[in-house]
N, C-alpha and C positions, 0 to 999 in steps of 0.2 A: 367754299371755293378756294379760300386761302389755305396754304398747305406747307409745312416744312419740306425741304428738299429730301429729308430722310424718310419721309412717309410715302406710302403708295399714293399715286395721283388719283384724285377723284374724277369721275366722269361727269362732265357738264352736259346737261341736256337743254337745249334752248331752241327757240323759234325766232328767226329774224324776219322783220317785215320792213320794207322800204315805205317811207311816208312822203308824199309831195309836200314841200314846204308850205304851200298854200292851205294845207289841211291841218296845220298844227292846232288852230283854234278848235276845230271840229273834234280832234282827238281829246283835247283837254276838257271839253264840254261833255264828253261821253259820261254817261251815268256811272260807269265803272270807276272813273277816276275823279269826277267833279267834287265829290264830297270829302275827299282825302287829300290833305296837302302833301306834296312830295318832298323828299329829301333832295336838295340840290347841291351839286358839287361841280367844281371846275377840274377837269383832268387834262394834264399835259402828258403825252406819251411819246417815247422815242423807241423805234424798232431798229434791230441790229441784223446785220448779215455780213457775209464776207464779200469782197469785191467781185467775186465770181458768182455770187448768188447761191451758195450751197445750201442755206437754210430754206430758201424759196423752193429749190429743186426738191428738197426733202419734205416740203409742205409742213414746215416747222416755223413758229414764230417766237421770237425772244424779244421782250419788251421791258423797258423801265417806265414806270408810271409815278408821277408826282401828284400826290393826293393830300391836300392840306399840308401837314408838316411831315408826311411820311413819303418814303420812296420804296416802291414795290417792284420786285423783279418777277416777271412771269414768263413761263414757257408753255406754249399751247401746241398740241398736235393738230393735224388737219381735221376738220369736221367730217364725220361720216353721215350721209344722209342727202336730202334734197327737199325741194319745195319749201325751203325756209328752215326745215328742221335739221339739227345737227347734233351729234353727241361727240365729245372729244375729251382727251385727257388734258389736264391743266395743273401745273405747279406754280405756287406763288408764295413769295416770302419777303419779309422786310429786309432792306439793305441800308447801310448807314449813309450813303451819299449817292450821287448820280453816276458812279463808276460801276461798270458791269462786274458783277461777282462771277468770276471765271471758275473758281473752285466749286461754287454751288452748282454751276451748269455741269461741270465734269462729273458730279455725283448722280446725275440724272440718267435714266435708261436711254433717252434718245441720243445721248452723247457718249454712249459706251462703245460705239463702233467707229466707223470712219470719220464721223463728225467730231470725234474727240481731238483730232489733229487740226480742226478748223477754229477752235475756240479762240485762240490768240489772235486770229485774224478778223474777228468780228468788229464791225464799225457801225456807227449810226447811218441809216439809209433813208428813213422817212420819219415823219411825225404825224400824230393825230392829236389835235387839240379841240376839246368840246366841252359843252355844259351837259351835265347829266342830271336828269330829274328821275327819281326812282320812287316806286310804290311797292310796298309789300301787300299782296292781295290774298285773301282767302277765297278760293274759287272751287266749288263743287267738291269740297272735302280735301283739296290740295292747297299747298302754299306756293305761290308764284310771285317772283320779282319781275315787275315790268319797269324797263328803263327806256327813257327817251333821250336820245343823243342828238345834239345840234352843234355843228362846228365844221371843221375842215381837215382834210388830208393833204399833206404837202410832201412832195418828193422832188428835191431840187427846186426848180422854178414852176414846176407843174402843181396845180392844186385842184381839188374838187370838193364840193360840200358833203357834209355828213347830215343826214336827216333820217333817222331809223329808230325802229322800236324793236327791243329784244325782250322776249318772254323767257324767263329761266325758271325751270322747276326746282324748287327748294325741298319740297317734300310732297309725296303723293303720287298720282297716277299721271303719266305723260299724256293720257287722253285729255286731261284738263287744259293742256296748252293749246290743243286744237280747238276745244270748245271756246276758250276765252278769245283766241284769235278770230274765230268766226264771229263771235259776238261783237268784237270791235269792228271787224271788216264789214259787217252788215250796215254800219252807219258811216264809216270813214273809209275812203278809198285807199287802202293798204294793199300791198302785194308781197308775196314771198320774196326773199332775197337770199341768194346762196353764196355771196362773196364777202369774205371777212374784210375788215378795214385794212389789215396788212396786205392781203391779196390785191385789194383795190390800189393800195399805194404802189406796190411792186409793178403792177400793170401800168399805172400812170407814169411812173419813172421810166419804163422801157417803151411806153407808147405802143404796147402790144396787149391785146386782149384775146388770148386763145380761148376757144369754146370747146367744151367736151363733146366727144362723139356720142351718138345715140342709136339704139336699136328698139329697146323696150319702152313702153309708154312712160315709165318713171324717168328714163333717161332723156326723152324728148321734152318732158316738162322741165327737168334740170337744165337742159341746154337752152330752152327758151328763157328760163329765169336768169341764168348767167349772161345770156346775150342782152337782156334788158338792163342788167346791172352794167354791163360794158357800154351799152348805148348812152346811159345816163351820165357816165363818166367821161366818155370819149366824144360824144356828139356826132359820131360817125353813123350815117344812115345805114351802112352795111350791117351794123349790128342790130338795128331795129328790123331790117329786112330779114336777117337771120333768126330773130325771135319770132317774127310772123311766120316764117317758113317752118320753124320747129312746132309751133302751135298748130299749123295746118296738118303737118305730119302726125301729130298726136290725135288730132280729131278724126283722122281717117285710119288710125291704126286698128288692124283686125283683132287685136286682143282685148279691146275695150268691151265691157258689157254695156247694156243699154243705159244704165244710170250714169255710168262714168262717161259715156259718149256724149250725153246731154250737157254735162259740165265742160267737157273738152271742146264741143262745138261752140259753146258760149265765149270761150276765151279770145279767139281772133276778132270777134265783134265788139269785145268789151274793152279794148285798148283804143285810146284816141289817136289822132294822127301824130301827136308828140310822144307817143309811147307811154302815156299816163294811164293808170288803171282807173276804171270806174268801180263802184261798189260791187257790181256784178262780177267783174274780173277777180277781185280779191276773194270773194266768197267761193266762186267756182274753183279757182287755183288751189285754195286751202282744202276744199272738199277732196279734190283729186290727190293732193299731196298726202293727205291723211290716209286715203284709201290705199295709195301706193306704199306708204310706210308700213301699213298693217299687212299687206300682201308680202312685203319683203320679209317681215318678222316672221310670218308663217312658213317661209320656204326652209 
């Protein structure tokens, strides 16, 4: 994942899952993790943007991360996907201190156009500080890194907790990500999450949580997932209602086949009144997201 700014950016393929804080123990006791001690690290991260929010508008993130005695600068493009799965380009390199490496940014493809004129205006806008536990897992012939992040996002005086799992494919078949996620979700109430830490922080700072439009089944699942992310960060009932409406629209969508419809009809029933997933929700949502991802790939 780490890369010199002079090299082509690798594509990061990962699956993000939100975890209720009350279920941390259940996850750590899962047989996939229980026998392997994790690597534990403390990460302090600062994200940058212009006062006008040009990077957020371009769906681009620039971050400085303090990790042990290193400072890493990272640039990430927006994730493409839904249902928790995303693929995106990422550049990461070590810098000498916590000052932004502007010349390094200027060498990257995302800053070759109009954003080149915005580099000098970049300022810290939000922070994410969390403890990361990570496991390297061999799973069905593939290598997957599972990370568990616990901490906090802060933008100005607004704060929201971090409690999430990310499965990143290091080598092998992306199908293994789905298989591992379903294995975990069959015992722990996880749910797909489509909102990055940076996007959550930006929404928190502006107190605005826009939702994507939807027509196709995959888009309705994505809208429901983003709405649930928004609800848990904002506490606004309107976002939970939007998630429930999106799930209802998905369940009634005429393009679903019988197998997909069974999972879709399960989803509205498998959220509790606080918008927390049951095990049934996580498994059904992941089954649908996997199906939609494969259908998109075949188009």
